C-alpha positions in Angstrom: 15.0 30.4 22.7 18.3 28.3 23.2 20.8 30.1 25.6 23.4 31.0 23.5 25.7 31.5 26.5 25.3 27.7 27.4 28.7 25.7 27.2 28.3 23.0 23.7 28.2 19.9 24.9 31.5 17.3 25.2 32.2 15.0 22.4 31.4 11.6 23.4 34.5 9.4 23.9 34.4 5.7 22.3 34.7 4.5 26.1 31.2 6.5 27.0 29.7 5.1 23.3 30.3 1.6 25.2 28.6 1.8 27.7 24.8 1.9 26.9 26.1 -1.0 24.0 27.2 -3.3 26.8 24.1 -2.6 28.8 22.1 -3.2 26.1 23.7 -6.2 24.8 23.9 -7.7 28.7 19.8 -7.0 29.5 18.7 -8.5 25.9 20.7 -12.0 27.0 18.9 -11.7 30.1 15.8 -11.2 28.7 16.0 -14.3 26.1 17.6 -16.3 29.4 14.7 -15.5 31.8 11.8 -15.2 29.3 12.9 -17.5 26.2 10.7 -17.3 23.0 8.4 -14.6 24.9 11.3 -12.4 25.1 9.9 -10.2 22.4 6.5 -9.8 24.0 7.6 -7.1 26.8 10.8 -7.9 28.1 13.2 -6.6 25.0 11.1 -3.7 25.3 12.4 -3.1 28.6 15.9 -3.8 27.7 15.7 -1.3 25.0 13.9 1.6 27.2 16.6 1.5 29.9 19.6 1.1 27.5 18.3 4.2 25.9 17.8 5.7 29.6 21.8 4.2 29.9 22.5 6.2 26.8 21.0 9.5 28.0 22.8 9.6 31.5 26.0 9.4 29.5 24.9 12.0 27.2 23.6 14.4 30.2 27.0 14.0 31.5 28.5 15.1 28.3 26.9 18.4 28.7 23.5 17.7 26.4 20.5 19.1 27.8 17.2 16.7 28.5 15.4 18.4 26.2 17.6 18.2 23.6 17.6 14.8 24.4 14.0 14.7 24.8 13.3 16.2 21.1 16.1 13.7 19.7 13.3 10.8 20.8 10.5 12.4 19.4 12.3 13.0 16.1 13.8 9.5 15.8 10.1 7.8 17.2 8.5 10.6 14.7 10.7 8.3 11.7 9.2 4.9 12.4 5.6 6.4 12.1 5.4 5.6 8.3 6.6 1.9 9.5 4.3 1.8 12.3 1.3 2.6 10.0 2.0 0.1 7.5 2.2 -2.6 10.2 -1.0 -1.8 11.7 -2.5 -1.6 8.2 -1.0 -5.0 7.3 -2.5 -6.5 10.4 -5.8 -5.4 9.1 -5.3 -7.1 5.7 -4.4 -10.1 6.8 -7.7 -10.4 9.1 -9.9 -9.4 6.0 -7.8 -11.3 3.7 -8.2 -14.8 6.1 -11.9 -13.6 6.4 -12.6 -13.1 2.5 -10.9 -16.9 1.6 -8.0 -14.5 -0.5 -5.5 -16.1 2.1 -7.3 -19.8 2.2 -7.5 -19.8 -1.8 -3.6 -18.9 -2.1 -3.0 -22.0 0.6 -5.3 -23.7 -1.3 -3.8 -23.6 -4.7 -0.1 -23.3 -3.3 -0.7 -26.9 -1.4 -2.4 -28.3 -4.6 0.6 -27.1 -7.3 3.7 -26.3 -5.5 6.0 -29.9 -4.6 7.9 -29.3 -1.3 10.9 -30.6 -3.1 11.1 -27.2 -4.7 9.2 -25.0 -2.5 12.0 -23.1 -1.0 13.7 -22.1 -4.1 10.6 -21.9 -5.7 9.7 -19.2 -2.8 12.4 -17.3 -3.2 12.0 -16.8 -6.4 8.3 -15.9 -6.8 8.7 -13.4 -3.8 12.0 -11.8 -5.8 10.1 -11.1 -8.7 6.7 -9.9 -6.8 9.4 -7.6 -4.6 11.3 -6.4 -7.5 7.7 -5.2 -9.4 6.6 -3.6 -6.4 10.1 -2.2 -4.6 8.6 -3.5 -1.3 9.7 -6.2 0.8 7.4 -5.5 3.7 4.5 -5.5 1.1 5.6 -8.7 -0.7 5.8 -10.8 2.7 2.6 -9.4 3.7 0.7 -10.7 0.9 2.4 -13.5 -1.2 4.8 -14.4 1.7 2.0 -14.9 3.9 0.5 -17.8 1.4 3.7 -19.4 1.3 4.5 -19.4 5.1 0.7 -21.1 5.2 1.6 -23.7 2.4 5.2 -24.7 4.4 3.1 -24.7 7.8 0.2 -26.9 5.7 3.2 -29.1 4.4 5.1 -29.8 7.4 8.0 -28.2 6.2 11.1 -25.9 8.1 9.3 -23.1 8.8 12.5 -21.2 9.5 13.6 -22.2 5.9 10.4 -20.9 4.4 10.5 -17.2 6.0 13.9 -17.4 4.9 13.4 -18.2 1.5 11.0 -16.0 1.2 13.0 -12.8 3.3 15.7 -13.8 0.7 13.3 -13.0 -2.1 11.7 -10.0 -1.0 15.3 -8.6 -0.4 16.7 -9.2 -3.6 13.8 -7.7 -5.1 13.4 -4.6 -2.8 17.4 -3.8 -3.2 17.2 -3.8 -6.8 14.0 -2.2 -7.9 13.8 1.5 -8.8 10.5 1.3 -6.7 12.4 1.0 -3.7 12.8 3.6 -1.1 16.0 2.3 0.4 17.2 1.7 -3.4 16.4 5.9 -4.2 18.1 6.8 -0.7 21.7 5.2 -0.9 22.4 6.9 -4.0 21.3 10.1 -2.7 23.2 9.6 0.6 26.4 8.7 -1.6 26.1 11.4 -4.1 25.9 8.8 -7.6 22.4 8.7 -9.6 19.6 5.4 -9.4 20.7 3.9 -12.5 24.4 3.9 -11.7 23.7 2.7 -8.3 21.3 -0.5 -9.9 23.6 -1.2 -12.4 27.1 -1.3 -10.2 24.8 -3.3 -7.5 24.0 -6.3 -10.0 28.1 -7.3 -9.2 27.2 -8.3 -5.8 23.5 -9.1 -6.0 23.4 -11.6 -8.6 26.1 -14.6 -7.5 24.8 -13.8 -3.9 21.1 -14.6 -5.2 22.3 -17.4 -7.3 24.2 -19.3 -4.2 21.0 -18.5 -2.4 18.5 -20.4 -5.0 21.4 -23.1 -5.0 20.9 -23.5 -1.1 17.5 -23.1 -1.5 17.1 -26.0 -4.0 19.5 -28.1 -2.1 18.0 -27.8 0.8 14.4 -28.7 -0.7 15.9 -32.0 -1.5 17.8 -32.9 2.1 15.3 -31.5 4.5 13.3 -33.8 6.3 9.9 -35.7 4.4 6.7 -33.4 4.7 3.4 -34.1 5.9 2.1 -37.4 4.6 -0.7 -36.9 1.3 -3.3 -37.8 4.0 -2.6 -35.0 6.2 -2.2 -32.8 3.3 -5.6 -34.3 1.4 -7.4 -33.4 5.0 -6.1 -29.9 5.0 -7.0 -29.4 1.3 -10.8 -30.7 2.8 -11.0 -28.6 5.6 -9.8 -25.5 3.4 -13.3 -26.4 1.1 -15.3 -27.1 3.9 -14.7 -23.7 5.9 -14.2 -21.2 2.4 -15.7 -20.4 -0.6 -12.4 -21.2 -3.2 -12.1 -19.9 -6.2 -9.3 -17.8 -8.5 -11.9 -14.4 -8.3 -10.3 -14.3 -4.8 -7.4 -13.6 -5.7 -8.2 -10.0 -7.5 -7.2 -8.3 -4.2 -3.7 -9.6 -4.2 -3.9 -8.2 -7.7 -5.5 -4.9 -6.8 -2.7 -4.2 -4.4 0.2 -5.5 -6.6 -1.1 -3.3 -9.7 -1.4 -0.2 -6.6 2.7 -0.5 -5.7 3.4 -1.2 -9.3 1.7 2.2 -10.0 3.8 3.8 -7.4 1.0 4.3 -4.8 2.7 4.3 -1.2 2.5 1.4 0.2 0.1 2.3 3.2 -2.6 3.3 1.3 -2.4 0.9 -1.4 -2.4 -1.9 1.9 -5.2 -0.2 3.4 -7.5 -0.4 0.1 -6.2 -4.0 -0.2 -7.7 -4.5 3.4 -10.9 -2.6 2.8 -11.2 -4.7 -1.0 -10.5 -7.8 1.3 -13.7 -6.8 3.6 -15.8 -6.3 0.4 -14.7 -9.5 -1.0 -16.0 -11.4 2.5 -19.3 -10.0 2.0 -20.1 -11.1 -1.2 -18.4 -14.5 -1.3 -18.2 -15.4 2.8 -20.9 -14.1 4.1 -21.9 -16.9 6.7 -18.3 -16.6 7.9 -18.8 -12.7 8.3 -21.7 -13.4 10.2 -20.3 -16.1 11.9 -17.5 -13.7 13.2 -19.8 -11.1 14.5 -21.6 -13.6 16.8 -24.2 -11.7 17.5 -27.6 -13.4 16.8 -29.7 -10.2 17.4 -28.0 -8.1 15.0 -30.0 -7.6 11.4 -28.0 -9.2 9.1 -26.6 -6.0 6.9 -25.0 -5.0 10.6 -23.6 -8.4 11.5 -21.8 -7.9 8.1 -20.3 -4.7 8.7 -19.9 -5.8 12.8 -17.8 -9.1 11.3 -15.6 -7.1 9.0 -15.2 -4.4 11.4 -13.6 -7.5 13.9 -11.3 -8.5 11.6 -10.1 -5.3 10.7 -9.0 -4.6 14.5 -8.9 -8.2 16.3 -8.4 -10.5 12.8 -10.3 -14.1 12.1 -10.7 -16.9 14.6 -11.3 -20.0 12.7 -13.0 -23.1 14.2 -12.5 -25.7 11.1 -11.9 -28.6 13.0 -8.5 -29.1 12.1 -6.0 -27.9 14.6 -3.4 -27.0 12.3 -5.6 -25.0 9.7 -7.2 -23.4 12.8 -4.5 -22.2 14.4 -2.6 -21.1 11.3 -5.4 -19.1 10.1 -6.6 -17.7 13.5 -4.9 -14.2 13.2 -4.3 -10.9 12.3 -6.3 -7.4 12.8 -4.4 -4.3 13.8 -4.5 -5.6 17.4 -1.9 -8.5 16.6 0.7 -6.1 15.9 0.4 -4.0 18.8 3.5 -5.5 20.4 5.6 -5.2 17.3 4.7 -1.5 17.4 6.0 -1.4 21.1 9.2 -2.9 20.1 9.7 -0.5 17.3 9.3 2.5 19.6 11.3 1.3 22.1 14.2 0.5 19.7 13.9 3.7 18.0 13.9 5.7 21.2 17.6 3.9 22.0 19.0 5.2 18.6 17.8 8.2 18.7 19.2 9.1 22.1 22.7 7.5 21.0 22.4 9.2 17.8 21.4 12.6 19.6 24.1 12.2 22.5 26.9 11.3 19.7 27.6 7.7 21.1 26.8 6.3 17.9 29.0 8.6 15.8 31.8 7.7 18.6 31.9 4.2 17.9 31.4 4.4 14.3 34.7 6.6 14.1 36.4 4.4 16.0 36.4 1.8 13.4 36.8 4.6 10.8 40.4 5.4 12.5 41.4 1.6 11.6 41.1 1.9 8.1 44.1 1.2 6.1 42.9 0.1 2.7 39.9 -0.3 0.2 39.2 -3.4 1.5 39.3 -2.4 5.2 37.1 0.4 3.8 34.3 -1.3 2.5 34.7 -3.8 5.3 34.5 -1.0 8.0 31.3 0.5 5.9 29.4 -3.0 6.0 30.2 -3.4 9.9 29.2 0.3 10.6 26.1 -0.5 8.6 25.0 -3.5 10.6 26.1 -2.1 13.5 24.0 0.6 13.0 21.0 -1.3 12.2 21.6 -3.5 15.9 22.3 0.0 17.8 19.8 2.4 15.8 17.1 -0.4 15.0 16.3 1.3 11.5 17.5 0.5 7.7 17.0 4.0 7.1 19.8 5.3 9.8 22.1 2.6 8.5 22.0 3.7 5.2 22.3 7.8 6.0 24.5 7.6 9.1 27.9 5.4 7.6 26.9 7.3 4.0 27.5 10.7 5.8 30.5 9.4 7.7 32.3 7.5 5.1 31.6 9.8 1.7 34.5 12.2 2.8 36.7 8.9 2.7 35.2 7.6 -0.4 36.0 10.8 -2.4 39.6 11.2 -0.9 40.7 7.7 -2.0 39.2 8.5 -5.3 36.5 5.8 -5.1 33.8 6.4 -7.1 30.7 7.1 -5.1 28.8 4.2 -6.4 30.9 1.4 -4.6 29.7 4.1 -1.1 25.9 3.7 -2.3 26.4 0.1 -3.3 28.5 -1.4 0.1 25.1 0.9 2.3 22.7 -1.5 0.2 25.1 -4.3 0.5 25.1 -4.3 4.6 22.0 -1.6 5.9 19.3 -2.6 3.8 19.2 -6.4 4.0 20.8 -7.1 7.2 18.2 -5.2 8.9 15.6 -8.3 8.9 18.7 -10.2 10.7 18.0 -8.1 14.3 14.8 -8.9 15.9 14.2 -5.2 17.5 15.2 -3.4 14.1 12.0 -2.2 12.2 12.3 -4.8 9.7 13.3 -8.3 12.0 10.3 -7.0 13.9 8.3 -6.5 11.1 9.0 -9.7 9.3 8.7 -12.4 12.9 5.4 -10.4 13.3 4.1 -10.6 9.8 5.3 -14.1 9.2 4.8 -16.2 12.7 8.3 -17.0 12.5 10.5 -15.5 15.4 13.8 -13.6 13.8 16.4 -16.3 15.4 14.8 -18.9 13.9 14.8 -17.6 10.3 18.1 -15.8 10.6 20.4 -18.7 9.7 18.0 -19.5 6.6 18.4 -16.1 5.1 21.2 -17.3 2.8 20.6 -14.1 0.1 20.9 -11.7 3.3 23.7 -13.5 4.8 25.9 -14.1 1.7 25.8 -10.9 -0.2 27.7 -8.7 3.0 30.3 -11.4 2.4 30.6 -10.7 -1.8 30.4 -7.2 -0.8 33.5 -7.7 1.6 35.6 -10.4 -0.8 35.4 -7.8 -3.4 36.8 -4.7 -1.6 39.7 -7.0 -0.6 40.2 -8.2 -3.7 39.3 -4.8 -5.9 36.9 -6.6 -7.8 34.5 -4.3 -9.2 35.7 -1.6 -7.5 35.7 1.5 -9.7 37.8 4.4 -9.4 37.3 8.2 -10.3 39.3 9.5 -13.4 41.9 11.4 -12.5 40.8 14.4 -14.1 37.3 14.3 -12.5 36.1 16.5 -9.6 34.5 15.1 -6.5 31.2 16.6 -7.1 31.0 15.1 -10.7 31.7 11.4 -9.4 27.7 10.1 -10.2 28.7 11.1 -14.2 32.2 9.2 -13.8 30.6 6.4 -12.2 28.1 6.1 -15.1 30.8 6.2 -17.7 32.7 3.5 -15.9 29.9 1.0 -15.5 30.7 -0.1 -19.5 33.9 -1.5 -18.2 33.7 -2.6 -14.0 36.4 -5.2 -14.1 38.9 -2.7 -14.9 39.2 -1.0 -11.4 42.3 0.2 -10.1 43.6 -0.2 -6.8 43.1 2.7 -3.8 
């Protein structure tokens, strides 16, 4: 039992909160300087753990017990377990889908049909539709996104732009879909309802996505020329030589999309997809499966089992003779995600210590103390959500923590809670992917094979949306007020009625 006579921990000061932040920034900068692109292969994880240790020292000095900090670390990592399991099964899915010819088929048809001049805009639109239907940016990137990045690689397109287009579309759908967990979480934290929240998000999301599509379309015409026709023809020939290609091989993709649309959780849906990939590999690519097993002494049925098993845990290795294709399709397996899992666990450890010791709250409180207007409050919410993504490394915390902190201030200013829920998504949900050590940034980099800092400048939707939200806050565009007679606890009902004319917002 806890000792009730023990003194309560002292509140953290802003200066104390800066100590682990400055330490983390310095260590990450040193990591990048010393190790370059390899910094995420271990050095960044050490930086996060050391910064977390620094935060723990501050917490201990303030009277927090190590037992409480350790318990907070355990709870913080436990929060990420669902994401870690999804990451591992996505690795398996990539391995079996390549072995089965699913990803090669998508790449083959994409190379045959998708014109390089419209690739970026088309990739963004395709991912937006898939993510809107599934509610999951991770599922979209792990299925359609893998094929699109393969097409971009094969055509010699800019991989940063291609990944930015995929991520922009995936996060548009994730943000606006009723099936999305963050889309359900934000209104619950803010105190409004789901459909009021989604309708209110249209004001910031629609123009942001429109502008992003325009930029991607322009990029398609001004970007460097793609690979020559001869190189593309060689890629198509190599695909046909290494795999059986056909539309029937797209059935595992359709299966996963149907399962997710029918609200099956992502982990079992993706696991079923990975196993379906193994079955299709046995049925349609048996020689590739036996070759991957690499054991001539095994009976053929056992060799087929072993080959699929290898694809699940260690991925697939292609030896087609085409160097570009071999590099593209030699990947996958749970083992390929272990570095990313390590990064996420280290990041969640740091975020958990910051939150348990009150340091994260001290940082946000200083921001709130400088708020004087509605525009300032909206901007403070955006900055805190983004800062939480940087410090806590988790998009869910970036929604929950600022939502809890600022909800009372929105109520005090008679601002409809749908303004808060929208702002939480305008920054918390979509900026998470721009941070390399955030669970979302780590996932996208690991899944698409493009470093976070390489694709981040080209995630046009993710970059534009927070700016539009801030602009609306300072100009009072679509900032909905509560009617004078509405009590605070009925805010979501008032907000729903107010959606009929969002342009009549009053100033705070």
